[in-house]
N, C-alpha and C positions, 0 to 999 in steps of 0.2 A: 259769225263763223266765216273764216276765209276759205270759201270753196275755191278750189284750184282748177285751172283749165290749161290745156296744152295746145291751144289753137295754132300756136306758132310752129308746132310739129304736126300739123294737119289732124289734130284731135279736136272734136267738137264737144267734149264731155267735161262737165264740172263735177268735182268729187270733194267729199269731206275728208280733211286730213286725218281726223280721228278714225273714221270708218275705214280709210285706206290702210290703216295699220293692222286691221284684222285679217289674218292670212287666208282664212277660208271663205271670205266674203267678196262678192262682186257687187258694185253699186255705181250709180252715176245719174246725173241730170243732164239731159241733152240741151243744146243751144239751137240757134237757127243756122249755124255755120256748117260749111263743108258737106252739103248734100247735093241732091240731083234735081230737086224741084225748081220750077221757074216762075210760078205764079205769085210767090211771095218774096220776090227778089231773086237775083241770080244765085244759083247753087245753094238753095236753102234746104235745111234738113227738116222738112215737115214730116212728122211721124204719125199724123192723124189722117184718117180717110175722109177728108173734107170734100165738099161738093165742087170746089174749084180745082182741086189737084187730081192728077192722074193716079190711079191705083198702082200702076206699075212703078211710078216714081216713088210712091210712099213705101212700097214693099222693098225697093232697092235701098231707100233711106234706112229702113229698119235693119236691113242686113248690115249696112255700114255702121250703124249704132252698135249692134251686137258684136260686130268684129272689134270695134274700138274698146268696148267694155271687156272683151275677153270671154264672153259668154258662149263658149264653144268647147267641144271635146274633140281634139284632133282638128279636122276640117269641118266637122258637123256642128251647126249652131244649136244651142239649147232651144227647147220649145219656149215660146213667148206667150204668156197668159196676160191678156188685157180684159177690159170690161166694157159693157155698154153703160157708160156713166150717167147717173140720173140725179146727182146731188142728194144722195141719201146717206143713211148710216148702215147700209147693207154691206156686210163683210163676209168673204168666202175663204174658208180654209181649203186649200187645194194640195193634192199629192201628185197630180199629173195634169197635163193639158186637157181641158174639158172638150167633149165632142161638140157641144153646143155653146154658143157665146153666153157668158155670165152677165147678169145685170147687177150693178152695185157700184160701190166706190172704195172698197178696200179688199186687199188680198193678203193672206198670210200663208206661210208654208215652212216646213222643216225638211222638205224633200230636196235632195241635191240635184244640180244640173237642170233647174227649172227657173226661168226668168220671169219675175212678176213686174208688171208695168202699169202706171196710170198716166193719163194724158192731161196736160194743163196748158193754159195760155193766159193766166192771171190767177187762177185758183192756186191754193197752196198744196204742194206735194210734200208728204212726210214719209220718211223711211225710218223704220224701227227695227232694231237688231238686238236679239237676245244673245249675249256673248257667251253664255254657258250652255244653253240648249241648242245652239246653232240654228235658231229659228229667226225668220225675218217677216216683215210686213211692209206694205206700201199703201198709202191712203191719199185720196183726192178730197181736199177740204176747201170747198167754196164756203160762202157764208151760210148756206143752208146745211151743208154737212157739218160745219163747225157748230152751229147752234144745236144740232142733233148729237153733238159730242162724238163724232166718228173716231177721232184719234184716241180719246179716252176709252171708248168702247173697244177699239182695236187692241189696246194693251190688255184689256180684260179678256178678250178672245184668245190672245196668246197665252195668258195664264190658264185658261180653260182647256185649250187644245194641246199645249206643249208643257204645261207646268212652269211657265216662265215666271220669274220673280222680278218685280219692277227694279229692284236694286241692281240687277244684271243687265238692264236694258240701256242701250244708247240710241239716241234719236237725232235725226238731222232734218231740219225744215229747209226745203229747197227754194229756189227763186219763185217769187209770186208778186202780186201787186201789194205794195206797202201802204202804210197809212198816210204817206205823202200824197197819194194819188187815188186812193180807193174811196170815192164818195158813194154814200148810200142814202136811202130815204128814211124818214122818221119811222116807217113801219118796220124796218130792219132793226133799228135801235130798240123798238118796243119788243121785238121777238127776243133779243138778247137779254133785255131787262127781266123778262119772265123766267129766264133760265139760269142766269148767273148773278150772284150777289155782287160780283166785281165788274158788272157790265159798264159802269160809268168810267172805268179805267181804260176801256177799249175804244172809246170814242172821243173825238175832239171836234170843235166847230170853228170854222173860219168864215167871217163875214165877207160877202162879195164886195169887191171894190168897183168904183165907177169914176174914172178920171174926170168926166164932165161934171158929175155931182160934186166931186171934191173941189173943183175949180169954181163952180157957180152954185154954191149951196142955196142961195135965195130962190133959185128956180124951182126948188123941190120942197118949198115950204108947204105945210098942210095946216089944217085947223086943229089937228090933234096935238095935244102936248106930247113932247116938248117942242113941237113945231116942225119937225122933219120926219118924213116917212122913213121907215127902216128898210135897209136892204136885207134880203134873205141871207141865211147862213148855209154854208155847205157842211154836211156831216161826214166825217171821215172815220172809217173803221180800221182797226189794227188787227188783221187776221193772224199775223205772226205772233203777237202777244197772246191772243186768244188760244192758239194751239199750244204755245209754250205752257200756259197755265193748265190746259187740259192734261198735258203730259205729266206735269207736276202733281196734279190732282190724282192721277192714276198711280202715283208713287215713284215716278222716274226722278232721279236726282237732278237738280238744276245743272250740276257740273257735267252731266252726261247729255245735255240738250244743246245742240248747235243750230244756228240758223244763218241762212245766206243773207248778206246785205244787199243783194241785187233785186231791184224792183223791176218787174216786167214792163211796166208803163214808162219808166224812165229810160230803160235800156233796150229799145227796139232795134238798136244796132246789133245786139247780141241775142236777144230773146224775143219770142212772140208775145204780143199783147192783144187780146180780143177787144178790150176797151179802147186802147190807144189807136188801134188800126180799124176801128169801126166794124168789127166783126169779120172782116175779110183778112184772115191770117191763118198761119199753120198751128200745129200743136207740138209741144215738147213732151218728152217722156221722162218720168222718174222711174228707175228700174233697180231691182235688187235680186240677188240670187245667192245660193249656197254652192260652193264647189264640193266635189266629191272628196271625202276625207281619205287620206292614205291608210 
């Protein structure tokens, strides 16, 4: 999916072209551009309350993000609902901003003028929209949330809470770490194999290379057949494909599922990446809300 940005006009938001055509919807995926934070590069739009950044800068960044989204009525910004994210399958149906912080990794609502957001810096953000019931959801899907089927369960929760029909749902998978960069351990593959019949389609292996070994193979001879010790392989996981399949398993039409081509690890000029930046980085936000109907 070609997510579009208008950074050249001082906007830091990526949007789905398909979802942008829905007149009652507000949505967007933030980047690291055009903010006020200093610790993750000059003028970065960090939207997470990280230990390195100032709370005041983050609050200002959130205001900038909401202004650019258009999540406001007159001059008043909509309430922003976020979560204490714990890599779970916990999903909350909200009608108003809660008095106490919620714990979980998914939010759904049909209430107007309420902005839902999840934070990411490699994990996969997924926005789901019921075009008939005017209901929306946003989900944080790392590998743990994905193996627990959070997005598939999210569609089910929308059916339960709002009477949503999968045929009416459109979904957008935002920027996250792609299978070109997302290495995992054997234990992660084993987790997926216990849950999904198609797990083998989600992983690929690449053998490590060693220029010295390639140039001087005789130095690495062993007594074991065939004579050379083997280099270990790296295991790569495709979280994008995994979440696309879950949406389809939930009944969403493939033609209504879009995904960003942007890999957070490859594009640290534009996006935050927890892995690529060794854990010292900001957070992006995927957000969605319903405008008040006329």
